[in-house]
Every structure is written in structure tokens, then in C-alpha cells.
Backbone as a printed PyTorch tensor [residue, N CA C, xyz], in Angstrom:
tensor([[[  49.1840, -196.1720,   40.3000],
         [  48.6560, -195.8400,   41.5450],
         [  47.4920, -194.4560,   41.4030]],

        [[  46.0200, -195.0730,   41.2760],
         [  44.9950, -193.7620,   41.8970],
         [  44.7180, -193.7240,   43.1130]],

        [[  45.3430, -192.2340,   43.8130],
         [  45.3290, -191.9160,   45.0690],
         [  44.8610, -190.5510,   45.1620]],

        [[  43.9860, -190.4350,   46.4070],
         [  43.8780, -188.9060,   46.3880],
         [  44.7860, -187.8510,   46.1420]],

        [[  45.0530, -186.8960,   45.8790],
         [  46.8470, -186.2120,   45.9150],
         [  47.1340, -185.8390,   47.2380]],

        [[  46.2350, -184.7180,   47.6350],
         [  47.2000, -184.7230,   49.4020],
         [  47.3330, -185.2740,   49.7600]],

        [[  46.8550, -187.2050,   50.5020],
         [  47.3290, -187.5190,   50.9870],
         [  49.0320, -188.0580,   50.5820]],

        [[  49.0690, -188.4140,   49.0870],
         [  50.5120, -189.0700,   48.4410],
         [  51.1450, -188.2080,   47.7060]],

        [[  50.5080, -186.5150,   47.2810],
         [  51.9360, -185.3830,   47.2630],
         [  53.1410, -185.7270,   47.7020]],

        [[  53.2670, -186.3380,   48.7170],
         [  54.6720, -186.2290,   49.4120],
         [  55.6430, -187.3810,   48.5570]],

        [[  54.7160, -188.1280,   47.7480],
         [  55.2820, -189.3170,   47.2550],
         [  55.8500, -188.9510,   45.6040]],

        [[  55.1870, -188.2020,   44.8440],
         [  55.5850, -187.8780,   43.7420],
         [  56.8870, -187.7410,   43.2740]],

        [[  57.4630, -186.8090,   43.7640],
         [  58.8710, -187.0480,   43.3630],
         [  59.5650, -188.2770,   43.5350]],

        [[  59.9530, -188.8720,   44.4260],
         [  60.0950, -190.3340,   44.5090],
         [  59.8030, -191.2050,   43.6150]],

        [[  58.7920, -191.4560,   43.6990],
         [  57.6590, -192.0260,   42.1310],
         [  58.8250, -192.1340,   40.9120]],

        [[  58.5500, -190.4630,   41.1420],
         [  59.2400, -190.3600,   39.2840],
         [  60.8280, -190.6770,   39.5760]],

        [[  61.4610, -190.6910,   39.8070],
         [  62.8930, -191.0810,   40.3180],
         [  62.8590, -192.5780,   39.9290]],

        [[  61.5980, -192.9350,   40.8200],
         [  62.0380, -194.5960,   40.5370],
         [  61.5340, -195.2780,   39.4690]],

        [[  60.6730, -194.8410,   38.6180],
         [  60.3110, -194.8270,   37.0060],
         [  61.3390, -194.4820,   36.2460]],

        [[  61.9620, -193.2060,   36.3710],
         [  63.3140, -193.2110,   35.3600],
         [  64.3670, -194.7800,   36.0320]],

        [[  64.6130, -194.9990,   37.0880],
         [  65.7820, -195.9970,   37.2080],
         [  64.8000, -197.2950,   36.0830]],

        [[  63.7750, -197.5120,   36.3850],
         [  63.1740, -198.9570,   36.2250],
         [  63.1260, -198.8590,   34.0740]],

        [[  61.9760, -197.5660,   33.5690],
         [  61.3450, -197.9710,   32.5210],
         [  62.3400, -197.8570,   31.1710]],

        [[  63.4990, -197.1120,   31.7260],
         [  64.9420, -197.3620,   30.1690],
         [  65.8270, -198.8590,   30.4610]],

        [[  64.7070, -199.6370,   30.9710],
         [  66.0490, -201.0500,   30.8320],
         [  64.2230, -201.8480,   29.9020]],

        [[  63.3300, -201.1340,   29.1630],
         [  62.6220, -202.4290,   28.4980],
         [  63.2740, -202.2630,   26.9840]],

        [[  62.6410, -203.1620,   26.7700],
         [  64.3150, -203.3970,   25.4830],
         [  63.0200, -203.7450,   24.4440]],

        [[  63.0800, -204.0990,   23.0200],
         [  61.5570, -205.0670,   21.8810],
         [  60.5780, -204.2800,   22.3330]],

        [[  59.9490, -205.2810,   21.4420],
         [  58.6700, -205.3200,   21.9420],
         [  57.6140, -205.5200,   23.5010]],

        [[  56.9380, -204.4130,   23.8190],
         [  56.8310, -204.2010,   25.0260],
         [  55.4280, -203.7970,   24.9180]],

        [[  55.0780, -204.4860,   26.2980],
         [  53.7270, -204.5930,   27.0980],
         [  53.8200, -203.7890,   28.0510]],

        [[  53.1660, -202.7230,   28.7100],
         [  52.6840, -201.9670,   29.5780],
         [  51.3890, -202.0260,   30.1540]],

        [[  51.8630, -201.8060,   31.9000],
         [  50.1940, -202.9330,   32.5500],
         [  49.7220, -201.6290,   32.9930]],

        [[  48.8210, -201.2370,   32.5270],
         [  47.8160, -200.1940,   33.6610],
         [  48.9150, -198.9120,   33.1630]],

        [[  49.0700, -198.1570,   31.8710],
         [  49.6630, -196.8460,   31.5060],
         [  49.2790, -195.9260,   31.3760]],

        [[  48.1660, -195.7820,   32.4200],
         [  47.6130, -194.9690,   32.1890],
         [  47.1740, -193.4630,   32.2460]],

        [[  47.6910, -191.5820,   31.9830],
         [  48.2360, -190.6080,   31.6180],
         [  49.4580, -191.2480,   30.7200]],

        [[  50.0830, -192.1280,   30.9180],
         [  51.7030, -192.1220,   30.5410],
         [  52.9580, -191.4230,   31.1220]],

        [[  52.7170, -191.5430,   32.5590],
         [  54.1260, -190.8180,   33.1920],
         [  54.9420, -191.5620,   32.8950]],

        [[  54.8760, -193.3910,   32.3310],
         [  56.1070, -194.0320,   32.1790],
         [  56.7110, -193.4310,   30.8200]],

        [[  55.8500, -192.4080,   30.6460],
         [  56.7320, -192.7780,   28.6510],
         [  57.8140, -191.7050,   28.0880]],

        [[  57.6100, -190.3370,   29.0870],
         [  59.1030, -190.0880,   28.4790],
         [  60.1640, -190.7450,   29.0620]],

        [[  60.0550, -191.6390,   30.3250],
         [  61.2330, -192.2240,   30.7890],
         [  61.7450, -193.0810,   29.6780]],

        [[  61.2820, -193.8950,   28.6190],
         [  61.7720, -194.8480,   27.5220],
         [  62.5740, -194.4540,   26.9870]],

        [[  63.3210, -195.2770,   26.3550],
         [  64.9510, -195.1310,   25.3360],
         [  64.3180, -195.5750,   24.2000]],

        [[  63.6400, -194.3370,   23.4790],
         [  63.4980, -194.9000,   21.8880],
         [  64.7380, -195.6680,   21.5940]],

        [[  65.6310, -195.4610,   21.3230],
         [  66.6620, -196.2620,   20.7220],
         [  66.5680, -198.4230,   20.9210]],

        [[  66.2000, -198.5500,   21.9500],
         [  65.9210, -199.6080,   22.2980],
         [  64.7940, -200.4570,   22.3150]],

        [[  63.5980, -199.5930,   21.5570],
         [  62.1760, -199.7090,   22.2120],
         [  62.0420, -200.3470,   20.4070]],

        [[  61.0040, -201.7630,   20.6590],
         [  60.2870, -201.6140,   18.9660],
         [  59.5830, -200.5980,   18.8690]],

        [[  58.8140, -201.2070,   20.2160],
         [  56.3450, -200.7910,   19.8930],
         [  56.1420, -201.1590,   21.1760]],

        [[  55.3620, -200.4180,   21.9090],
         [  54.7790, -200.4170,   22.8570],
         [  53.5750, -200.3270,   23.0700]],

        [[  52.6110, -202.1660,   23.7160],
         [  51.4850, -202.0490,   23.6230],
         [  50.9090, -201.2060,   24.9760]],

        [[  50.4300, -200.5490,   25.4390],
         [  49.6860, -200.2670,   26.4630],
         [  48.2800, -200.2220,   27.0970]],

        [[  47.7240, -200.9520,   27.8530],
         [  46.7530, -201.5760,   28.9870],
         [  46.3790, -200.4020,   29.9810]],

        [[  45.2320, -200.1770,   29.7350],
         [  44.4750, -199.7500,   30.4400],
         [  43.2180, -199.4140,   30.4860]],

        [[  42.2690, -200.3320,   31.6610],
         [  40.8610, -200.7170,   31.1880],
         [  40.4990, -198.6280,   31.2420]],

        [[  40.5690, -198.2510,   32.3850],
         [  40.3970, -196.7080,   32.3650],
         [  40.4650, -195.9210,   31.1800]],

        [[  39.8940, -195.8370,   29.7110],
         [  39.9680, -195.3780,   28.6420],
         [  39.5560, -193.2000,   29.1360]],

        [[  39.1640, -193.2390,   29.9900],
         [  38.9740, -191.8740,   30.0410],
         [  40.5080, -191.1780,   30.4570]],

        [[  41.7200, -192.3110,   30.5670],
         [  42.8890, -191.6010,   30.6000],
         [  43.5480, -191.6930,   29.4800]],

        [[  43.0310, -191.9190,   28.7540],
         [  44.1820, -192.6880,   27.2630],
         [  44.4660, -190.9890,   26.7910]],

        [[  43.1370, -189.9870,   26.4320],
         [  43.5960, -188.6510,   25.8080],
         [  44.8060, -188.0720,   26.9930]],

        [[  44.9280, -188.2460,   27.7310],
         [  45.9760, -187.2600,   27.8730],
         [  47.3520, -188.3510,   27.4040]],

        [[  47.1600, -189.8920,   28.4700],
         [  48.9610, -190.5060,   27.4090],
         [  48.6420, -190.2910,   25.6500]],

        [[  47.7460, -189.4230,   25.2520],
         [  48.2240, -189.6870,   23.4990],
         [  48.9740, -187.9170,   23.2710]],

        [[  48.5180, -187.2470,   24.6920],
         [  49.3950, -185.5010,   24.7560],
         [  50.2710, -186.0510,   24.7170]],

        [[  51.1670, -186.9800,   26.1440],
         [  52.3770, -186.8080,   26.2380],
         [  52.9270, -188.1130,   24.5390]],

        [[  51.8900, -188.8960,   24.6200],
         [  53.2870, -189.3690,   23.1540],
         [  53.3680, -188.4890,   22.5010]],

        [[  52.5900, -187.5730,   22.1140],
         [  52.8250, -186.4400,   20.8060],
         [  54.9200, -185.8460,   20.9440]],

        [[  54.5900, -186.0230,   22.6190],
         [  56.1030, -185.2040,   22.6270],
         [  57.5520, -186.2940,   22.3600]],

        [[  57.2300, -187.3630,   22.1420],
         [  57.5190, -188.6770,   21.9630],
         [  58.0210, -189.2620,   20.3940]],

        [[  59.3770, -190.1760,   20.8880],
         [  59.0690, -190.8660,   18.7910],
         [  58.7940, -192.0600,   19.5000]],

        [[  58.4800, -192.5940,   20.3470],
         [  57.4500, -193.9920,   20.3420],
         [  56.8430, -194.2160,   19.4650]],

        [[  56.4560, -195.8460,   19.3760],
         [  55.4790, -196.0990,   17.9290],
         [  54.8950, -196.8230,   19.8520]],

        [[  53.1980, -196.6850,   19.8140],
         [  52.8290, -197.1600,   21.0110],
         [  51.0370, -197.8220,   20.9650]],

        [[  50.6500, -198.4260,   21.2910],
         [  49.1200, -198.8560,   20.6850],
         [  48.1020, -199.2030,   22.2570]],

        [[  47.5780, -198.0110,   22.4930],
         [  46.9210, -197.6940,   23.3850],
         [  45.1410, -198.9700,   23.5340]],

        [[  45.0700, -199.7980,   24.8400],
         [  44.1020, -200.8130,   24.5690],
         [  43.2330, -200.3590,   25.5830]],

        [[  42.0810, -200.5180,   25.9350],
         [  40.9250, -199.6910,   26.6130],
         [  41.0260, -201.6330,   26.9990]],

        [[  41.6170, -202.2330,   27.9160],
         [  41.5990, -203.5570,   28.4140],
         [  42.3970, -204.0240,   29.5200]],

        [[  41.8510, -205.0360,   30.5410],
         [  42.5020, -205.1400,   32.2410],
         [  43.6520, -206.1850,   31.1390]],

        [[  44.1790, -205.8990,   32.5340],
         [  45.5670, -207.1470,   32.5880],
         [  45.0200, -208.9850,   33.3560]],

        [[  43.6450, -209.2070,   33.3170],
         [  43.7440, -209.8240,   33.9270],
         [  42.8030, -210.8720,   32.4150]],

        [[  43.2990, -210.4360,   30.8930],
         [  42.5940, -210.9860,   29.8480],
         [  43.4900, -210.0570,   29.2510]],

        [[  44.7550, -210.6830,   28.9040],
         [  45.9330, -209.5570,   27.7180],
         [  45.9390, -209.8480,   26.4930]],

        [[  45.0960, -210.0040,   25.0830],
         [  44.2810, -209.7270,   23.8920],
         [  45.7690, -209.8500,   23.3340]],

        [[  46.8550, -211.0920,   23.6010],
         [  48.2830, -211.3870,   22.9770],
         [  48.3380, -212.2680,   22.6870]],

        [[  49.4880, -213.3770,   21.8720],
         [  49.2540, -214.2830,   21.5490],
         [  50.4730, -214.5930,   22.6590]],

        [[  50.6590, -216.1300,   23.3160],
         [  51.7710, -216.5830,   24.1770],
         [  53.0200, -216.4790,   23.2980]],

        [[  54.2550, -215.9160,   24.4220],
         [  55.6970, -215.7630,   24.1670],
         [  55.8090, -214.9570,   23.5660]],

        [[  55.2090, -213.0600,   23.6090],
         [  55.2860, -211.9060,   21.9490],
         [  55.9520, -211.0310,   22.7420]],

        [[  56.1390, -210.7020,   23.9910],
         [  56.3000, -209.7990,   23.8650],
         [  58.1270, -209.7920,   24.6980]],

        [[  59.0970, -209.0120,   24.3370],
         [  60.1980, -209.2060,   24.6880],
         [  60.3740, -208.3790,   26.2550]],

        [[  59.6930, -207.3040,   26.7320],
         [  59.7140, -207.0080,   28.1480],
         [  58.1450, -206.2830,   28.1310]],

        [[  58.2890, -206.6990,   29.2150],
         [  56.2540, -206.0000,   30.5280],
         [  56.8780, -205.3900,   31.3160]],

        [[  56.3690, -204.5230,   31.5620],
         [  56.6740, -203.4470,   32.0330],
         [  55.1980, -203.1770,   33.0100]],

        [[  55.9490, -203.0370,   34.3370],
         [  54.1730, -202.6970,   35.5000],
         [  54.6360, -202.0500,   36.1890]],

        [[  53.5770, -200.6350,   36.4030],
         [  54.1830, -199.8040,   37.5300],
         [  52.6160, -198.7490,   38.3020]],

        [[  53.2090, -199.9950,   39.6060],
         [  52.3730, -198.7810,   40.4210],
         [  50.9510, -199.5310,   39.6180]],

        [[  50.3910, -200.3750,   39.5990],
         [  49.4050, -201.2030,   38.7500],
         [  48.8430, -202.4220,   39.9810]],

        [[  49.6270, -202.8650,   40.0250],
         [  49.5010, -204.1570,   40.9070],
         [  48.8150, -204.5420,   41.8520]],

        [[  48.3450, -203.0230,   42.7700],
         [  48.3980, -202.5240,   43.9260],
         [  46.0650, -202.5140,   43.3600]],

        [[  46.2530, -201.9780,   42.6110],
         [  44.4980, -201.9950,   41.8570],
         [  43.9410, -202.6100,   41.2190]],

        [[  44.7830, -203.4340,   40.4170],
         [  44.6180, -204.9980,   39.5680],
         [  43.5380, -205.4260,   40.2560]],

        [[  42.2930, -205.7350,   40.2280],
         [  41.7610, -206.8580,   41.1280],
         [  41.6180, -208.3390,   41.5230]],

        [[  42.5080, -208.4860,   39.6410],
         [  42.8210, -209.8440,   39.8980],
         [  44.2300, -210.1050,   39.7400]],

        [[  45.1250, -209.4810,   41.0150],
         [  46.3440, -209.8170,   40.7660],
         [  47.4350, -210.7090,   40.1690]],

        [[  47.1350, -212.2790,   40.6990],
         [  47.4590, -213.2610,   40.9390],
         [  47.0090, -213.6170,   38.9500]],

        [[  45.7600, -213.5480,   38.1550],
         [  45.4470, -214.0710,   37.4010],
         [  46.1480, -213.0690,   36.1410]],

        [[  46.1590, -212.0260,   37.1140],
         [  47.1000, -210.7140,   35.7570],
         [  48.4240, -211.0140,   35.8670]],

        [[  49.0350, -211.2090,   36.6410],
         [  50.8450, -212.0980,   36.1400],
         [  50.2290, -213.3690,   36.0530]],

        [[  49.6950, -214.5210,   35.9250],
         [  49.8430, -215.6410,   34.1900],
         [  49.5190, -214.8300,   33.5140]],

        [[  48.8320, -214.2900,   33.1370],
         [  48.8200, -213.4950,   31.7410],
         [  49.9540, -213.1370,   31.4890]],

        [[  50.5970, -211.9390,   32.2170],
         [  52.0950, -211.2520,   31.9190],
         [  52.9340, -212.7480,   31.6680]],

        [[  52.9960, -213.0830,   32.3800],
         [  53.7740, -214.5010,   32.1460],
         [  53.8480, -214.9640,   31.2510]],

        [[  52.1270, -215.5020,   30.6610],
         [  51.8560, -216.4570,   29.6570],
         [  52.7130, -215.3260,   28.2400]],

        [[  52.3540, -214.0370,   28.4290],
         [  52.7950, -213.4080,   26.7930],
         [  53.6680, -213.0700,   26.5710]],

        [[  54.7440, -213.2380,   27.4440],
         [  56.2900, -212.5730,   28.1460],
         [  56.9380, -213.9940,   27.2410]],

        [[  58.1530, -213.6270,   26.4260],
         [  58.7980, -214.1990,   25.7080],
         [  60.4670, -215.4760,   26.6140]],

        [[  60.3090, -216.3260,   26.4740],
         [  61.2770, -216.9510,   27.1100],
         [  62.3530, -216.5180,   27.8560]],

        [[  63.0720, -215.5720,   26.9870],
         [  63.5950, -215.0110,   27.2350],
         [  63.7510, -213.5620,   27.9520]],

        [[  62.6860, -213.0880,   27.8830],
         [  62.3010, -211.7490,   28.1040],
         [  61.9440, -211.5470,   29.3090]],

        [[  61.9650, -210.1950,   30.2450],
         [  61.7190, -209.5580,   31.2690],
         [  60.7270, -208.7820,   31.7990]],

        [[  60.8470, -208.9060,   32.4880],
         [  59.7110, -207.9350,   33.1450],
         [  60.4770, -207.5010,   34.2390]],

        [[  59.7170, -206.2760,   33.8800],
         [  59.9690, -204.8240,   34.9800],
         [  59.0500, -204.6750,   35.7760]],

        [[  59.2560, -204.3040,   37.6980],
         [  58.4430, -203.5510,   37.9280],
         [  58.6380, -203.1680,   38.5430]],

        [[  58.0350, -202.3240,   39.4520],
         [  58.0390, -201.1000,   40.1440],
         [  57.1300, -200.6070,   41.1860]],

        [[  56.3470, -201.0990,   42.5200],
         [  55.0540, -201.1680,   43.1570],
         [  55.3840, -200.5620,   44.5960]],

        [[  54.6990, -200.5230,   44.9730],
         [  54.1580, -200.1130,   46.7860],
         [  53.6790, -201.6600,   47.4620]],

        [[  53.6390, -201.8620,   48.1310],
         [  52.9480, -202.7830,   48.8480],
         [  52.9220, -203.1750,   50.3980]],

        [[  52.8290, -204.4210,   50.7260],
         [  53.1030, -205.0510,   52.2930],
         [  54.7240, -204.4690,   52.1040]],

        [[  54.6290, -203.9270,   53.9380],
         [  55.7310, -203.6320,   54.6480],
         [  56.1250, -204.1330,   55.0300]],

        [[  57.7100, -205.1160,   55.1470],
         [  58.0300, -205.9420,   56.5450],
         [  57.8790, -205.7400,   57.5590]],

        [[  57.8400, -204.5690,   58.6790],
         [  58.2110, -204.6790,   59.4110],
         [  56.4270, -204.6580,   60.0130]],

        [[  56.3690, -205.0270,   61.3810],
         [  54.7060, -205.8250,   61.4300],
         [  54.1100, -204.4110,   61.6230]],

        [[  54.3080, -203.6450,   62.6750],
         [  53.6680, -202.6520,   62.8960],
         [  52.5590, -202.4310,   62.2050]],

        [[  53.4970, -201.7470,   60.7980],
         [  53.3640, -200.5580,   58.9980],
         [  52.4440, -201.9310,   58.7890]],

        [[  52.8780, -203.1750,   58.4120],
         [  52.2010, -203.6430,   58.1590],
         [  50.2170, -204.1970,   58.4740]],

        [[  50.0610, -204.1320,   59.8900],
         [  49.2390, -204.2780,   60.8050],
         [  48.0630, -203.0190,   60.2710]],

        [[  48.7850, -202.3400,   60.1370],
         [  48.3150, -200.6980,   59.4160],
         [  48.0000, -200.8360,   58.0160]],

        [[  48.2970, -201.3310,   57.4340],
         [  47.9790, -201.4840,   56.0820],
         [  47.0080, -201.9100,   55.7570]],

        [[  47.1910, -203.1800,   56.7230],
         [  45.7980, -204.2990,   56.6110],
         [  44.8540, -203.7100,   56.8890]],

        [[  44.8740, -202.6780,   58.3790],
         [  43.6890, -202.1560,   58.9970],
         [  42.7690, -201.0750,   57.8410]],

        [[  43.9940, -199.8070,   57.2020],
         [  43.9780, -199.4810,   55.8660],
         [  43.0370, -199.7110,   54.6010]],

        [[  43.3610, -200.9880,   54.4790],
         [  43.3430, -200.9510,   52.8990],
         [  41.6860, -201.2020,   52.8760]],

        [[  40.5670, -201.9500,   53.6610],
         [  39.0320, -201.4460,   53.4070],
         [  38.8880, -200.2380,   52.7890]],

        [[  38.5380, -199.4300,   53.4660],
         [  38.3850, -198.3770,   53.5010],
         [  39.0560, -197.2420,   51.7070]],

        [[  40.6540, -197.7520,   52.4180],
         [  41.6950, -196.4380,   51.1290],
         [  41.4050, -197.4050,   50.1000]],

        [[  40.5100, -198.8070,   49.3240],
         [  40.1390, -198.8930,   47.9800],
         [  39.0350, -198.0340,   47.5970]],

        [[  38.6260, -197.9990,   49.0050],
         [  37.2820, -197.1020,   47.9210],
         [  37.2450, -195.2680,   47.6600]],

        [[  38.7340, -194.8900,   48.6380],
         [  38.6030, -193.9770,   48.5000],
         [  40.0160, -193.4590,   47.0600]],

        [[  40.6820, -194.2190,   46.9300],
         [  41.5870, -194.4380,   45.8890],
         [  41.2970, -195.3900,   44.3860]],

        [[  40.7190, -195.5560,   43.9410],
         [  40.5350, -196.4970,   43.0370],
         [  40.6720, -197.7490,   43.2820]],

        [[  40.5660, -198.0930,   44.0840],
         [  41.1470, -199.6320,   44.5720],
         [  41.8260, -200.5300,   44.8120]],

        [[  42.9220, -199.2480,   45.2810],
         [  44.0560, -199.5720,   45.5630],
         [  44.3840, -200.2350,   47.0950]],

        [[  45.1630, -201.3020,   46.8330],
         [  45.4220, -202.3020,   48.1810],
         [  47.0470, -201.2370,   49.0820]],

        [[  46.8690, -202.0580,   49.7760],
         [  47.8530, -200.8470,   50.4410],
         [  49.1420, -202.5730,   50.9300]],

        [[  48.3690, -203.4550,   51.5060],
         [  48.8160, -204.7860,   52.1250],
         [  49.4080, -205.6480,   50.7820]],

        [[  49.7640, -205.3490,   49.7140],
         [  50.1060, -206.9280,   48.4750],
         [  51.4940, -206.9830,   49.0460]],

        [[  51.6290, -208.1730,   48.5000],
         [  52.7570, -208.5370,   49.2900],
         [  53.6860, -209.2420,   47.4190]],

        [[  54.0680, -208.0800,   46.6460],
         [  54.8050, -208.3920,   45.8250],
         [  55.6150, -209.0900,   45.0200]],

        [[  56.4030, -209.2440,   45.4870],
         [  57.3160, -210.3410,   45.6990],
         [  56.7420, -211.8600,   45.5060]],

        [[  55.6880, -211.9520,   46.9370],
         [  55.1680, -213.4390,   46.7280],
         [  54.0790, -213.9950,   46.3310]],

        [[  53.8510, -212.2680,   44.6320],
         [  52.3040, -212.7010,   44.1490],
         [  53.5740, -212.6770,   42.4110]],

        [[  54.6290, -212.4260,   42.3180],
         [  55.2870, -212.7390,   41.2590],
         [  55.6230, -214.2820,   41.1800]],

        [[  56.3370, -214.8800,   42.3140],
         [  56.3940, -216.0390,   42.3530],
         [  55.8810, -216.8980,   42.0930]],

        [[  54.3250, -216.9550,   42.8530],
         [  52.8950, -217.5690,   42.6540],
         [  52.9170, -217.8370,   41.5570]],

        [[  53.2360, -216.6720,   40.3950],
         [  52.7240, -216.4000,   39.2460],
         [  53.6110, -217.3640,   37.9510]],

        [[  54.4240, -217.7070,   38.8610],
         [  55.5130, -218.4590,   37.7710],
         [  56.4770, -217.5910,   37.2200]],

        [[  57.1700, -215.9940,   37.7290],
         [  58.3450, -215.9710,   37.5870],
         [  58.8230, -216.1480,   38.5970]],

        [[  61.0290, -215.7590,   38.4920],
         [  61.8250, -216.2310,   39.3440],
         [  62.4320, -214.4790,   39.3250]],

        [[  62.3790, -214.3060,   40.4340],
         [  62.7250, -212.6150,   40.6370],
         [  64.3520, -211.8250,   40.4730]],

        [[  64.7570, -211.8770,   39.5770],
         [  65.8540, -211.2460,   39.6420],
         [  67.0470, -210.5460,   40.1380]],

        [[  66.9480, -209.6880,   39.3880],
         [  66.9600, -208.6690,   41.0030],
         [  65.7630, -207.5920,   41.9990]],

        [[  66.2000, -207.0680,   42.9290],
         [  65.0980, -206.8460,   44.0720],
         [  66.1700, -205.4700,   44.5110]],

        [[  65.1380, -204.2520,   44.5750],
         [  65.0400, -203.5350,   45.6080],
         [  64.3210, -202.9980,   45.9480]],

        [[  64.5470, -203.1070,   47.2790],
         [  63.1880, -202.6030,   48.3650],
         [  63.4470, -201.5590,   49.4740]],

        [[  62.2760, -200.6300,   50.1150],
         [  63.1780, -199.5940,   51.2220],
         [  61.4090, -198.8470,   51.1880]],

        [[  61.7620, -197.9890,   51.7210],
         [  60.5410, -196.5820,   52.3470],
         [  61.1380, -195.5680,   51.4930]],

        [[  60.3460, -194.5970,   50.6500],
         [  60.5930, -194.0350,   49.9570],
         [  59.7030, -192.5990,   50.6450]],

        [[  60.0500, -191.8610,   50.3830],
         [  59.4210, -190.0350,   51.4450],
         [  58.0120, -190.7150,   51.3050]],

        [[  57.4910, -189.8330,   52.4470],
         [  56.0080, -190.6170,   52.8170],
         [  56.3000, -191.1540,   53.6490]],

        [[  54.2410, -191.0340,   53.5810],
         [  53.2260, -191.5510,   54.7350],
         [  54.3540, -193.8500,   54.4620]],

        [[  54.1830, -194.1000,   55.7880],
         [  55.2370, -195.5320,   55.9380],
         [  53.7890, -196.5600,   54.8520]],

        [[  53.1120, -195.9320,   55.4830],
         [  51.4230, -197.5000,   54.7800],
         [  51.5450, -197.8330,   53.4180]],

        [[  52.1360, -195.8260,   52.9390],
         [  52.5970, -195.6470,   51.3830],
         [  53.6270, -196.2750,   50.9830]],

        [[  54.3460, -195.8450,   51.5060],
         [  56.1190, -195.9490,   50.8020],
         [  56.4140, -197.0320,   50.7190]],

        [[  56.4350, -198.1290,   51.4980],
         [  57.2600, -199.7000,   50.9880],
         [  57.4540, -200.2900,   49.4180]],

        [[  57.7830, -200.3980,   48.8910],
         [  58.6690, -200.4200,   47.1670],
         [  59.4540, -201.3410,   47.3190]],

        [[  59.2100, -201.7310,   46.0230],
         [  59.9380, -202.6090,   45.2330],
         [  60.1680, -202.5430,   43.8590]],

        [[  61.0470, -202.1910,   43.4980],
         [  61.4800, -202.6210,   42.4370],
         [  62.5070, -203.3640,   42.0590]],

        [[  62.1260, -204.0360,   40.3890],
         [  62.7900, -205.2480,   39.8610],
         [  62.8240, -206.0250,   38.8140]],

        [[  63.2430, -206.6840,   39.0040],
         [  63.5510, -207.8580,   37.1760],
         [  63.2620, -208.8800,   37.3350]],

        [[  62.3190, -209.4580,   37.1370],
         [  61.9950, -210.7810,   36.9330],
         [  61.7880, -211.6670,   35.3880]],

        [[  61.5640, -213.2710,   35.6960],
         [  61.7170, -213.9170,   34.5300],
         [  61.1580, -214.6590,   34.5930]],

        [[  61.1200, -215.6760,   33.4230],
         [  59.8990, -216.5350,   33.2750],
         [  60.4360, -217.7200,   34.3860]],

        [[  59.8990, -218.3240,   35.2740],
         [  60.4780, -219.7630,   35.6190],
         [  60.1050, -220.5930,   35.6740]],

        [[  60.9380, -221.6330,   34.2570],
         [  60.6390, -222.4740,   33.5890],
         [  59.6900, -223.5590,   33.9610]],

        [[  60.0100, -224.1350,   35.3640],
         [  59.8820, -224.9820,   36.0380],
         [  57.9480, -225.0140,   36.4120]],

        [[  57.7870, -223.7190,   36.4870],
         [  55.9280, -223.2210,   36.5830],
         [  55.2410, -223.4100,   35.5160]]])
């Protein structure tokens, strides 16, 4: 999530806790979408992960990710490509992990279809994102703020309906935890969960 530091600083401790709850569930061959500076790397369980492919079109973030990587026992390949066109074969990964990236991907529907394509039939999609609040007044503010927010926050959208995006892309949501974390309400409605391929899609 690329956001102005001052306005989102209260969110950081809660976001770190959300990462710590989710990332250790990654298994086998992992694809991480939006790896950025590698904030998830300390949370992986090296005993459960074979390899990680980390995608992020912002190549300028990769040096910081490599520094974090040097402090781990993980095998990670970094690729400066977007999630809308993942350079991998069908049914390739055991786990796809996406944290705080769906908000800023230009075409999240296409990106999620690509994630589904490269996930094994028995694989797991792990996601942790912020997005549209179920409270109508907050959701209206999110819609009003998003056009300006995108320009100052690296393309971040405040109002994306993450569960709907997942199901529309052909995922079945197996577990879903939602709620506000500490911080301004338009930024603080969170989704964390696991999904799998819907064979009917």
C-alpha cells in the first residue's frame, strides 16, 4: 500500500499484525503479488516454503527487498512485472499471497484472474487488503476521496470491494475476517482470509 506517511502512520502497527497473522500460512511454491520492499519476508516460515517469486513493477523497491531478504533463509526471485500478466505456467504455485496491493493494481479483475490461472487446483490464495466499508456513510466518503487519493497515494483506491473482486475472478472464499483496524475509517476497513479456485468458473 503506497500511502502518504503522515496520514496512515497510525495504521502501521495493525498492518504489521495483519501480515504476521497471514503470511506464515504460505506453503510450498509461493507467488507474492506486490512484494514491494519485502515487508512480508520476515513473516514467512522458512520450514514451510520452498521458493518465493515476488512480483512488483516498481523495480526501485527491489534493493530494499533484497536487504530484507539477506536477513532470512528464504529462496526468493524478484521480478519487475505487473500482476495483470504473470510470467508463469498454469497451475504452477501452491500459494498466492497478496497484501495491500489490490488497492493500487490498475486492473484488479485481470490480475486476480491471472492469480487464479497460476494457482494449483488444490492451492491457497492468501489475501489481506483494505477496501470498501459496509457502513454506507464511510463507503460514500471512500468514493468521494478515491479520485484525489489515487493521485497522492500511488494509485491506491479506498473503495474496492475485495470479496466481490475475488469471487468474480473465480475464487471461492474459504475464510474471511473483516473489521476496522486503528486509523481513519476510510482507510481502515480490512479483509483478511483464504480463498481457493472455484472449479465451476
